[in-house]
N, C-alpha and C positions, 0 to 999 in steps of 0.2 A: 440503929445504930447509923449515927449520923457522923459521918467522915468528910472533912471538907478537902478539898482538891490536892492541897499542900501535904496534911497529915498522911494520907493515901500514899503521893509520892514518896514520902520518907519512908513510910512502911516498906511500899516495895522493892526502896532501894536497899535497906537496911534487912530484907528477907532476901534480896539476892546477894549481898555481902554474906551474909550466916551461910547460904548455902555453898559458896566459893571456899569459904574458911572450911566448912566440913569436908568438902572434895581433897584439899589438899591435905589436911589430916589422916584421912581415909588411905591417900597414896602415902602420906609418909609412916602409916604405921602398917602398911604392904612392905614396904621398904624390909621391914624385919621379918618377914617369913618368905617372900618371895626371891630375893636375890639369893639367899642360903641356901633354899632349896634345890635350886639351880646349880649353885657350885655342888651340893650334896650329889645331884643326879650325873653332873660333869665327871668329879671326880668317880665314882663310882662305875658308871658305865665305860667313858673313856678318857683314863687320867693322862694319855698320851699326849693327848691336845685339849689344851686349857682354853677352851673356847669360853666359856663363863667371865673372861675378861671384856668382850665384847657386849655379854649383857649387863654386865656391872657398869661400864661405860653409858652403854645407851640408858640404863634406868637414873644413870646419875643426873645425865642431860635433861632428861623426863622430868625429875624432881625439881630442876633448877630451875626450870621454864615453866612448870608450874608455879612454883613458889613465887617467881618473879611476876607471872600473873597476877597470883590473888594477894602476894604483899608488896612487890617493890613497883609494880604501875596501875595499883589500886586506883589513885588520886586522878591519871590520866584519862583511864577507862569509867571513874566513876563519873568524872565531871562530862565526859562524850555521853556517856548514857543517859546521865540527866538532861542535858542537853536536848538530845534525840527525843526523850521523853515529853519535855515539854513542848517540843517544836510538834509532837502528834497531838499534844494536849489541846494547844492554838488550834490546830487544823480540825480538830474535832467538834462539831456541832453542840453536840448532847454531852456533857462534861459525865453526868451519873450512867450514861449509856458506856461512856469509857471505860468506867471503874467496875461496872459487871463486867464488861468484857476482858479487861485483867484478870478480875477472879476466877471468869472462865478460862482463860489461859492458864492459866496456873494449874487450876485442877486439872485441866486436860493432859499438862506435863505430867502431875502426880500418876493420870493413870497409865499415861503411855511409861513412865517407870515401871510401874506393877507390873505392866502386860511383858515389858522387854524382860523384866526377871523371871518371870513365869515362863517366854519362850526361851531364854538361856537355860532354866533348868531345865527343860523338855530336851532339848537338842543335846546336854550335858549328859543325862540318862542314856539316852540314843548312842551317843557317841561313845562315851564308857562302855555300853554291851557292845556296840560293834568293834574296839580296841581290846577288848577280854577275848571276844571269840577268835579274832584272826592270831593273837598273842597264843591263844591256847592251839589254835589249829597248826599254827606254824613253825613256833618256836616254843613248844612245850616246857622245855627244858629250863627257860629262862623267864619268868614273870616278870616282864617290863611294864605290865599294864599297869603294873602299882604305882609306877611313876605317872603315868597318864591322869591314873586317879585321883593321885594327891595332886598332881598340877590342876586339874578342874575344878577340884573341890574347894580349891584354894582360891579359885577366879569367882567361883559361886558365890563362897560365902561373902567376900568381899563385896562382890553386885549386891547380895541379900544386906549386907552392911550397909552399904548406902541407901538401899533404898527404903530396907526397914528397922536395921539395928540401931541408928541413932535413939529414934521413940525408946526401945529396946533396954539401953544403956543411960537413960533420963537426960539425952538431949535430943529429945522430941519437941512437940508443939510447945509445952510448955517453957522449955528454956529457949525454945527460937522465940516466945513470944516476949520473954525477958530480955533476952538479947535486943530484939529489934527495937523496943522500950528506950533501952541504953541507948543503942546507936542514935534513938530520935532524940534523946534528951540530950546527948553531945550536941547535935546539929541546933540545938536552940541556945 
């Protein structure tokens, strides 16, 4: 596979852009599950104090900032990133070594994401066990652990979705390759 430096840069840039867009849409989808769950927990456990409003405002601010980063300021960040990448390419003596290094870093990042999910999974199982034991020991008449199990499960699901789920829903490598090609064709 012979990839020239310009095509490789476009491919890396397009792949990064796809990851940013997927991240925003994951955040947007989580909006339909997590805030309603927080409202439910608040109204079920302490209806006299509506703390969920603070959570909703914080969630909305986070979503707006994420949208701005992905769609509002993308042009600025993409230009800055392209300039820095070109600068790194010019300063690097062996261009093929630079391309191999980029593939290595991308693969290393994916392995780190998978490892992060499994660590999150293990800690979640441990946390659930501890929460259930504490709940049943000290407040056996009120099973609040179900709220924790639900929240932890939702968080774990979205982490899984971010690491593995896109490919399971048809947005995996084939979809990414198609989108990368579209972005590259737009640049030409």
